[in-house]
BALUMVO-524844 format. One record per residue (C-alpha): residue in one letter; x negated, y negated, z. Coordinates in steps of 0.05 Angstrom, whole numbers, padded with zeros to 5 digits, always signed. Layout:
BALUMVO-524844
AXYZ
...
END
This chain:
BALUMVO-524844
M-00707-00513+00540
A-00723-00573+00576
D-00696-00589+00644
I-00657-00657+00627
A-00675-00669+00703
E-00750-00685+00682
I-00716-00740+00638
L-00654-00770+00679
T-00655-00781+00752
P-00591-00821+00760
L-00585-00825+00835
S-00599-00892+00875
S-00640-00889+00939
D-00565-00902+00967
E-00523-00849+00934
L-00585-00800+00947
R-00581-00814+01019
K-00511-00810+01025
M-00490-00750+00982
E-00553-00713+01015
A-00512-00728+01085
Y-00448-00707+01059
W-00475-00638+01042
Q-00502-00639+01106
A-00441-00655+01139
C-00413-00590+01084
N-00469-00549+01111
Y-00458-00566+01191
L-00382-00546+01177
S-00401-00483+01145
L-00445-00454+01201
G-00400-00484+01256
M-00345-00438+01222
I-00388-00383+01233
Y-00418-00394+01302
L-00376-00443+01348
R-00315-00431+01380
A-00328-00496+01427
N-00366-00562+01428
P-00359-00571+01358
L-00404-00631+01349
L-00457-00605+01401
R-00436-00667+01445
E-00467-00629+01503
P-00520-00576+01508
L-00509-00518+01459
K-00490-00463+01518
P-00472-00377+01504
E-00400-00398+01522
H-00386-00432+01458
I-00409-00378+01418
K-00358-00335+01388
R-00366-00264+01405
R-00362-00230+01342
L-00404-00273+01296
L-00365-00258+01220
G-00373-00288+01164
H-00433-00304+01104
W-00480-00360+01097
G-00525-00352+01046
S-00490-00379+00988
D-00458-00433+01022
P-00506-00494+01017
G-00525-00478+00945
Q-00437-00480+00937
S-00426-00542+00975
L-00496-00576+00929
I-00437-00556+00872
W-00377-00585+00904
V-00408-00652+00917
H-00434-00668+00856
L-00378-00647+00827
N-00343-00708+00873
R-00388-00756+00834
V-00378-00732+00763
I-00302-00740+00778
W-00308-00801+00806
K-00354-00832+00744
Y-00305-00795+00690
D-00241-00796+00727
L-00240-00715+00711
N-00193-00665+00722
V-00231-00604+00760
M-00222-00541+00788
Y-00280-00499+00822
I-00280-00418+00841
S-00311-00387+00885
G-00348-00331+00849
P-00402-00307+00909
G-00354-00264+00945
H-00359-00284+01026
G-00371-00353+00998
A-00309-00391+01037
P-00357-00431+01090
A-00367-00475+01030
T-00296-00488+00991
L-00268-00494+01074
A-00311-00541+01087
N-00311-00590+01027
S-00227-00570+01034
Y-00235-00614+01099
L-00285-00660+01089
E-00231-00678+01029
G-00178-00689+01081
Y-00131-00643+01041
Y-00140-00582+01085
S-00114-00631+01134
E-00058-00654+01099
I-00024-00576+01089
Y-00048-00553+01159
P-00040-00618+01211
D-00061-00580+01270
K-00131-00579+01235
S-00131-00658+01236
R-00195-00696+01226
D-00218-00709+01289
E-00253-00668+01336
A-00195-00622+01370
G-00173-00612+01294
L-00256-00584+01280
L-00250-00543+01336
K-00191-00506+01314
F-00214-00510+01240
F-00275-00473+01261
R-00236-00422+01309
Q-00193-00402+01261
F-00247-00367+01208
S-00259-00295+01210
F-00221-00292+01272
P-00152-00256+01295
G-00095-00295+01272
G-00141-00345+01230
I-00169-00331+01161
G-00210-00288+01131
S-00286-00305+01107
H-00263-00289+01026
C-00231-00354+00988
T-00156-00325+01009
P-00093-00354+00990
E-00097-00404+01053
T-00150-00437+01022
P-00132-00496+00981
G-00160-00516+00913
S-00171-00437+00905
I-00136-00381+00859
H-00193-00331+00866
E-00197-00296+00929
G-00271-00256+00912
G-00249-00203+00952
E-00271-00157+00901
L-00326-00181+00858
G-00331-00191+00785
Y-00272-00233+00765
S-00294-00307+00776
I-00310-00323+00695
S-00243-00286+00668
H-00199-00322+00722
A-00233-00388+00704
Y-00222-00385+00622
G-00150-00362+00647
A-00133-00427+00678
A-00170-00463+00621
F-00131-00430+00564
D-00080-00494+00540
N-00098-00538+00594
P-00133-00590+00543
A-00153-00638+00609
L-00185-00575+00653
I-00256-00565+00666
V-00264-00507+00704
A-00326-00503+00746
V-00339-00428+00763
A-00407-00414+00811
V-00430-00344+00794
G-00458-00303+00850
D-00525-00266+00825
G-00495-00211+00858
E-00435-00215+00822
A-00472-00220+00762
E-00485-00145+00769
T-00416-00123+00754
G-00382-00096+00696
P-00328-00140+00696
L-00375-00209+00698
A-00416-00176+00654
T-00361-00177+00589
S-00332-00229+00612
W-00384-00280+00581
H-00349-00268+00522
S-00294-00304+00538
N-00330-00369+00501
K-00311-00325+00428
F-00227-00343+00451
L-00233-00416+00483
N-00198-00468+00432
P-00232-00539+00441
I-00177-00572+00418
H-00125-00532+00452
D-00158-00510+00515
G-00200-00536+00570
A-00267-00524+00587
V-00312-00479+00630
L-00373-00497+00662
P-00403-00431+00692
I-00455-00438+00745
L-00506-00380+00754
H-00525-00393+00828
L-00591-00349+00833
N-00610-00346+00909
G-00642-00278+00894
Y-00604-00222+00939
K-00544-00193+00953
I-00525-00167+01023
A-00592-00122+01030
N-00626-00131+00961
P-00661-00168+00906
T-00605-00191+00858
I-00631-00165+00782
L-00621-00226+00740
A-00663-00270+00789
R-00723-00221+00787
I-00732-00223+00710
P-00782-00264+00672
H-00742-00339+00654
E-00750-00332+00581
E-00711-00262+00581
L-00662-00297+00627
E-00647-00350+00581
A-00647-00305+00519
L-00595-00267+00550
I-00551-00329+00566
A-00556-00357+00501
G-00543-00289+00470
Y-00477-00291+00503
G-00466-00362+00469
H-00480-00406+00513
K-00527-00472+00524
P-00564-00462+00595
Y-00595-00513+00635
F-00643-00500+00695
V-00643-00538+00765
E-00687-00507+00815
G-00730-00515+00868
D-00725-00521+00950
D-00733-00585+00962
P-00663-00627+00980
L-00676-00693+00953
A-00713-00676+00885
M-00648-00615+00868
H-00606-00671+00881
Q-00632-00716+00828
K-00644-00651+00789
M-00564-00630+00799
A-00539-00694+00791
S-00565-00701+00724
T-00552-00637+00707
L-00487-00638+00712
E-00471-00705+00668
Q-00506-00685+00619
C-00454-00616+00616
V-00400-00658+00627
L-00412-00707+00569
E-00432-00646+00518
I-00362-00622+00542
R-00330-00692+00523
S-00369-00693+00463
L-00352-00618+00439
Q-00278-00631+00452
Q-00277-00705+00422
R-00317-00673+00357
A-00268-00615+00357
R-00209-00657+00375
S-00210-00723+00327
S-00244-00669+00263
G-00187-00614+00278
D-00246-00559+00265
A-00239-00510+00328
T-00306-00475+00314
R-00340-00451+00368
P-00383-00492+00399
R-00440-00475+00443
W-00411-00488+00511
P-00470-00514+00562
M-00479-00477+00634
I-00520-00483+00690
V-00565-00442+00721
L-00578-00461+00801
R-00630-00429+00826
S-00641-00444+00908
P-00660-00402+00960
K-00605-00355+00994
G-00589-00395+01067
W-00626-00457+01041
T-00630-00505+01106
G-00631-00449+01149
P-00687-00423+01193
K-00748-00406+01154
E-00771-00342+01205
I-00736-00311+01260
D-00773-00259+01297
G-00831-00260+01246
H-00783-00242+01185
K-00767-00289+01132
V-00706-00313+01139
E-00693-00382+01093
G-00699-00350+01020
S-00689-00276+01035
W-00625-00220+01041
R-00622-00235+01127
S-00593-00294+01113
H-00534-00271+01078
Q-00487-00251+01129
I-00501-00281+01202
P-00583-00297+01208
I-00582-00300+01286
L-00557-00245+01307
D-00545-00261+01388
P-00556-00322+01404
A-00500-00309+01460
T-00543-00269+01501
N-00608-00290+01481
K-00631-00353+01506
K-00690-00360+01446
S-00640-00340+01398
L-00597-00398+01428
K-00649-00451+01420
I-00664-00429+01347
L-00586-00441+01333
E-00578-00504+01363
D-00639-00534+01335
W-00610-00505+01267
L-00544-00538+01285
R-00573-00607+01311
S-00614-00604+01240
Y-00550-00625+01213
K-00550-00689+01254
P-00477-00684+01262
E-00487-00743+01320
E-00491-00790+01240
L-00448-00754+01192
F-00372-00759+01252
D-00354-00818+01287
V-00338-00824+01356
D-00264-00790+01342
G-00297-00737+01306
T-00273-00758+01231
L-00327-00759+01181
V-00360-00831+01176
A-00321-00878+01131
E-00373-00883+01090
L-00380-00815+01067
Q-00315-00804+01058
Q-00313-00846+01007
L-00356-00800+00969
A-00291-00758+00967
P-00243-00754+00906
V-00175-00780+00921
G-00106-00749+00909
A-00091-00694+00858
R-00174-00710+00834
R-00190-00674+00890
I-00216-00604+00883
S-00184-00577+00938
A-00118-00618+00921
N-00119-00598+00845
P-00049-00573+00836
H-00078-00520+00779
A-00100-00486+00839
N-00023-00489+00863
G+00003-00464+00798
G+00071-00454+00814
L+00074-00529+00818
L+00062-00540+00742
R+00112-00485+00729
K+00155-00493+00668
E+00215-00436+00651
L+00205-00412+00600
A+00252-00429+00533
M+00284-00367+00529
P+00334-00325+00465
D+00386-00290+00477
F+00350-00215+00483
R+00416-00189+00463
D+00400-00216+00394
Y+00350-00161+00378
A+00397-00103+00393
V+00399-00036+00376
A+00474-00016+00348
V+00489+00037+00390
K+00555+00067+00364
S+00552+00141+00392
P+00498+00150+00455
A+00437+00191+00435
T+00449+00196+00363
T+00398+00140+00328
Y+00331+00137+00342
A+00289+00075+00345
P+00213+00061+00366
P+00234+00011+00431
T+00174-00025+00425
D+00179-00060+00355
I+00242-00068+00380
L+00215-00116+00434
G+00154-00142+00393
H+00213-00183+00356
F+00238-00207+00418
L+00176-00232+00443
A+00161-00265+00379
E+00207-00310+00390
V+00185-00321+00456
M+00128-00341+00427
R+00155-00391+00380
R+00189-00422+00432
N+00132-00429+00485
M+00073-00448+00445
K+00031-00473+00502
T+00062-00435+00562
F+00060-00368+00539
R+00009-00318+00513
V+00014-00238+00499
F-00056-00198+00529
G-00080-00130+00512
P-00145-00088+00485
D-00146-00086+00416
E-00080-00045+00415
T-00026-00093+00400
A-00019-00062+00329
S-00028+00012+00359
N+00032-00004+00405
R+00082-00031+00355
L+00085-00105+00367
T+00056-00132+00307
A+00118-00170+00306
I+00091-00213+00347
Y+00035-00229+00291
A+00094-00278+00254
A+00093-00318+00315
S+00020-00322+00330
K-00041-00285+00303
K-00096-00258+00345
T-00151-00309+00382
W-00212-00311+00347
L-00274-00359+00344
A-00322-00317+00323
E-00351-00302+00263
Y-00298-00286+00198
K-00307-00240+00145
P-00262-00250+00082
E-00241-00181+00086
D-00200-00215+00153
A-00156-00246+00114
D-00125-00172+00092
G-00085-00157+00153
G-00129-00175+00205
E-00078-00223+00238
L-00141-00282+00260
S-00140-00343+00278
V-00174-00396+00320
E-00095-00423+00335
G-00080-00342+00362
R-00045-00343+00423
V-00050-00263+00423
M-00112-00251+00470
E-00142-00183+00452
M-00207-00159+00471
L-00241-00095+00485
S-00243-00105+00561
E-00179-00089+00608
H-00220-00125+00661
T-00228-00194+00621
L-00166-00191+00601
E-00128-00179+00671
G-00182-00226+00688
W-00152-00279+00642
F-00077-00272+00645
E-00083-00274+00724
G-00112-00340+00724
Y-00058-00357+00672
V-00006-00347+00720
L-00033-00368+00777
T-00043-00441+00737
G+00029-00441+00721
R+00044-00397+00661
H+00072-00339+00627
G+00054-00274+00590
L+00054-00209+00577
F+00001-00155+00583
S+00012-00087+00545
T-00036-00028+00550
Y-00045+00051+00542
E-00018+00086+00598
A-00083+00130+00615
F-00136+00064+00618
V-00094+00019+00646
H-00128+00050+00708
V-00186+00014+00694
I-00151-00053+00727
D-00119-00007+00786
S-00164-00051+00834
M-00149-00119+00802
F-00077-00102+00805
N-00098-00092+00883
Q-00129-00151+00886
H-00059-00189+00856
A-00019-00159+00890
K-00040-00178+00957
W-00054-00249+00939
L+00027-00252+00917
E+00049-00221+00976
K+00004-00266+01024
S+00017-00332+00986
K+00102-00312+00990
K+00107-00280+01053
E+00067-00327+01088
I+00045-00398+01060
S+00097-00448+01056
W+00058-00489+01007
R+00042-00447+00957
A+00101-00451+00902
P+00121-00385+00869
V+00083-00362+00804
P+00104-00329+00742
S+00100-00253+00745
V+00038-00204+00719
N+00081-00171+00670
I+00053-00092+00650
L+00079-00057+00587
I+00046+00006+00589
T+00054+00054+00530
S+00030+00100+00484
L+00041+00145+00544
V+00022+00206+00567
W+00083+00249+00533
R+00071+00234+00464
Q-00014+00232+00460
D-00010+00287+00395
H-00080+00284+00379
N-00114+00241+00434
G-00100+00293+00481
F-00127+00305+00554
T-00165+00249+00567
H-00106+00206+00545
Q-00057+00236+00594
D-00049+00201+00662
P+00014+00167+00680
G-00022+00151+00756
F-00014+00090+00755
L+00046+00079+00786
D+00030+00117+00846
V-00023+00063+00860
V+00039+00010+00851
T+00081+00038+00891
N+00023+00036+00954
K+00041-00044+00950
S+00094-00082+00981
P+00163-00075+00943
D+00163-00155+00962
V+00113-00157+00902
V+00105-00093+00857
R+00175-00064+00810
I+00170-00013+00758
Y+00219+00001+00704
L+00225+00051+00663
P+00279+00038+00615
P+00304+00097+00574
D+00315+00059+00503
A+00302-00010+00471
N+00365-00038+00489
C+00346-00028+00562
L+00277-00047+00553
L+00300-00116+00519
S+00338-00133+00579
V+00279-00107+00633
A+00230-00151+00587
D+00285-00211+00603
H+00281-00197+00673
C+00211-00201+00678
L+00188-00256+00638
R+00243-00293+00688
S+00223-00271+00752
R+00164-00309+00795
D+00113-00278+00847
Y+00129-00201+00821
V+00072-00152+00778
N+00129-00126+00740
V+00102-00055+00710
I+00145-00039+00645
V+00128+00036+00618
A+00168+00040+00553
D+00133+00082+00490
K+00125+00059+00415
Q+00152+00113+00380
D+00219+00132+00359
H+00269+00150+00407
L+00338+00164+00420
Q+00380+00102+00431
Y+00429+00115+00486
L+00467+00052+00503
T+00495-00010+00475
M+00471-00067+00502
A+00533-00089+00541
D+00523-00017+00574
A+00445-00024+00582
V+00454-00099+00617
T+00495-00064+00668
H+00455-00009+00678
C+00385-00041+00685
T+00426-00092+00731
K+00446-00035+00776
G+00367-00007+00760
I+00399+00069+00774
G+00470+00095+00749
I+00510+00159+00729
W+00521+00162+00659
E+00596+00189+00653
W+00586+00214+00574
A+00529+00256+00595
S+00565+00288+00655
T+00612+00342+00660
D+00633+00334+00729
D+00701+00284+00713
G+00684+00255+00779
D+00680+00320+00824
D+00645+00342+00864
P+00582+00370+00820
D+00538+00435+00819
V+00485+00401+00802
V+00460+00337+00795
M+00402+00334+00738
A+00374+00258+00745
C+00315+00232+00710
A+00271+00166+00690
G+00236+00154+00631
D+00244+00159+00558
I+00217+00229+00543
A+00238+00257+00616
T+00319+00228+00601
M+00309+00256+00533
E+00299+00326+00553
S+00346+00326+00600
L+00389+00306+00562
A+00375+00371+00507
S+00378+00407+00580
V+00450+00394+00594
A+00470+00403+00524
I+00442+00477+00531
L+00476+00482+00600
K+00547+00460+00569
E+00541+00506+00519
H+00528+00565+00555
F+00555+00545+00622
K+00638+00517+00604
D+00661+00505+00674
L+00594+00481+00698
K+00598+00409+00746
I+00528+00371+00718
R+00521+00296+00752
F+00474+00255+00707
V+00428+00206+00735
N+00383+00153+00709
V+00345+00111+00730
V+00309+00050+00704
D+00291+00013+00762
L+00243+00062+00811
F+00242+00024+00878
R+00319+00031+00873
L+00296+00098+00903
R+00271+00065+00968
P+00315+00056+01027
E+00350-00017+01035
S+00311-00020+01097
E+00246-00012+01050
H+00264-00056+00989
P+00314-00111+00975
H+00345-00074+00927
G+00338-00005+00952
L+00395+00047+00956
S+00434+00051+01015
D+00441+00128+01053
R+00503+00118+01033
D+00496+00102+00962
F+00442+00154+00959
D+00486+00215+00973
S+00532+00189+00938
L+00493+00195+00866
F+00445+00256+00886
T+00501+00291+00935
A+00491+00309+01001
D+00481+00385+01000
K+00480+00403+00923
P+00405+00412+00884
V+00380+00356+00854
I+00339+00364+00789
F+00299+00301+00768
N+00255+00301+00711
F+00212+00241+00721
H+00164+00215+00673
S+00100+00220+00723
Y+00072+00260+00781
A+00129+00292+00812
S+00098+00276+00881
L+00119+00202+00873
I+00188+00215+00880
H+00181+00254+00940
K+00140+00192+00970
L+00191+00154+00955
S+00258+00193+00980
Y+00223+00240+01037
R+00256+00193+01087
R+00331+00211+01057
K+00374+00269+01092
N+00381+00298+01026
H+00297+00307+01004
D+00313+00379+01012
N+00349+00388+00959
I+00315+00345+00908
H+00263+00385+00864
V+00223+00340+00828
R+00193+00364+00752
G+00142+00309+00730
Y+00060+00321+00702
K+00013+00376+00715
E-00047+00346+00694
R-00038+00411+00644
G-00049+00385+00566
N-00093+00396+00507
I-00079+00372+00433
N+00000+00393+00442
T+00066+00368+00403
P+00109+00335+00447
L+00142+00396+00461
E+00084+00434+00471
L+00068+00390+00521
A+00131+00382+00557
I+00133+00456+00564
L+00062+00467+00592
N+00086+00409+00644
Q+00157+00449+00667
V+00199+00376+00641
D+00218+00406+00577
R+00292+00416+00564
F+00284+00503+00572
N+00245+00502+00639
L+00297+00442+00668
A+00352+00498+00641
I+00316+00561+00681
D+00316+00510+00743
V+00389+00493+00747
I+00410+00566+00732
D+00363+00582+00790
R+00385+00532+00839
V+00459+00538+00831
P+00488+00591+00874
R+00533+00622+00825
L+00490+00626+00757
R+00446+00665+00792
A+00488+00733+00777
V+00514+00701+00717
G+00457+00675+00688
G+00403+00729+00675
H+00416+00731+00599
V+00415+00661+00585
K+00355+00648+00624
E+00314+00710+00578
W+00343+00674+00514
L+00302+00599+00553
K+00240+00640+00564
D+00243+00668+00490
Q+00251+00595+00462
I+00192+00572+00498
I+00155+00628+00470
D+00183+00607+00401
S+00173+00528+00408
I+00091+00543+00427
N+00084+00592+00368
Y+00115+00548+00314
A+00075+00487+00348
H+00007+00523+00332
A+00026+00546+00278
E+00054+00488+00243
G+00018+00438+00279
I+00083+00403+00299
D+00146+00416+00327
K+00217+00443+00302
E+00265+00398+00254
E+00316+00409+00310
I+00274+00390+00362
R+00239+00337+00342
N+00306+00303+00312
W+00351+00331+00363
K+00424+00293+00377
W+00470+00292+00433
P+00523+00342+00411
G+00577+00296+00432
END
């Protein structure tokens, strides 16, 4: 493709001079953040005591990123654009911070970092310094929704921000090291889901500076034609800006960026005026500039600019080495800070005029503080979708199918602010009712057979792609810019986004607890379904409930786990989660038919408490029980109830207290979670001296972890998944992991002292039932009728 910079040179000599100076100011600030703790404007000779004691940070990508930002400012002014910027290179915060400071917004939200010499010194000293800020674009960084602590998610975050924001352009710098990650590779396909009529635009800028920490990058070392073919194959129209001469590169970048903006506007205008949302070939930029651009060419005989040695700290010992100190001072002075900043230490007036004003400043864009734009969902009454329960545990219904009808109405009422995400599993997870409100987003090729149940539409709002990484990235970008959604996925494979969840939870915790200017954003709601206990044909590979362990490692201020036992509880929980803010809510609910236990009124009460005694399933009549049967999860609840029924039949005077847990974090003490149980409330449920048989959906160790500080902990005996499974019937799988009704009854007999002497015959019968059930499953390929359609005997 022709380099349009060969055709256009739009900058006048005066514009070029000013933009070069502004860029130099960005570079000076980026370098000052890394090195200086005093003498911020070099108004005296540089001395060792002016240097930070520990040198931390990353220089290599900063000049290239600042070049992008400076030129975005130009087109924002010229075309009155609404632009967000996402920094993909992991530790590229100095460039983002420098530009935010020069725009003035940083000083507005952090008044002590004022636009003068004293404020600049504080600005420098806080960077990568104890009590200060990190070297990523952390939540403290205005204009950022993407920290980059883990590489690979910049493009998916950018597209998530652009969905349903038709006036927004999201410019995203993609690091060439980042481009080697799996999540980034799949996210290029996001352009097949961007509707040019209703959505904004994403302008990817692949920043090829050639090196990672200590190695060359792959995309910088393949032939030009191969790289161009790769980008074109992903569906983009690439433009190349390449070189190392700053003045020439300014002209190239100005021409190229303006051309891309005009193309984006033209593509959108064409689609919006015609109503034709056929997928365009969106432009993107490949920016090839030296690593550590404008830094020292060589130090001690080693190449620095244009090599991996400029990735982090190019000069390692300026505080102890006079030669290094001189190199650093010359480098800093090469930017001519005395010409960039006035006597007060403020950016000179003619350069200040290059930055946009108000909310048009990238750092002040309200989409990057999405809670400011958040609108509450228009919610239907979830009670209207209730399952009728005349008698507990006597009817079956598919919980997620019921939920799907509720979500469909949520979608209908919020067609610009609510989306559903899932990796090719919306139908598999029995949420197909949503398609009545909106189809699946699809802007790639259509075939005639797609009309027969394909549920595809260019207007669709159900986001499906077989990449959990990309979906979670879209979802995070969507909620961080103020919108709402739900992500459903198979339980075994939600682990794909473990680290993404970690990063988002950390972002929320920092934002919620430490940064007053960040407004609350809608929660990330993750529905885990296709559960471990009903993987009849998928087998062992689809049996892993361990995501819950990952979630409980995070602060209880920003994560919650719900295990609704039936459809009415699921509706109540879903309504609560969709209304919540600043959380990651994890909901565990199966798609298969399950027993229904509670009326809607009872379900609301139970879910509000989060944990409670089911009187109808208990036999203690309010007295001191012999044993507490506790459970969390749908299969765990059914098997526990079936065990109670067995025990009631054989031991008429056995006092059982039945406790069901919906909100897992209620098990934490109040001191660890605002909604946790006090010690007194915990003891009133589980008793202080009686055995508690806790049947749990996931790994048993998690319940012990949540309750280990309780004085009754030694009496809590947890049954859970034990990594035992294959191609099993539901009961057989439960038996293998000893969470079934028969093993639970045996456990009660063994742990209630007065049953040990009289329960021998019953134990033998229970063991016979286990053997018989396994033999039947292996002979018939299905559980017995009385197991498959078991109901509470009343």
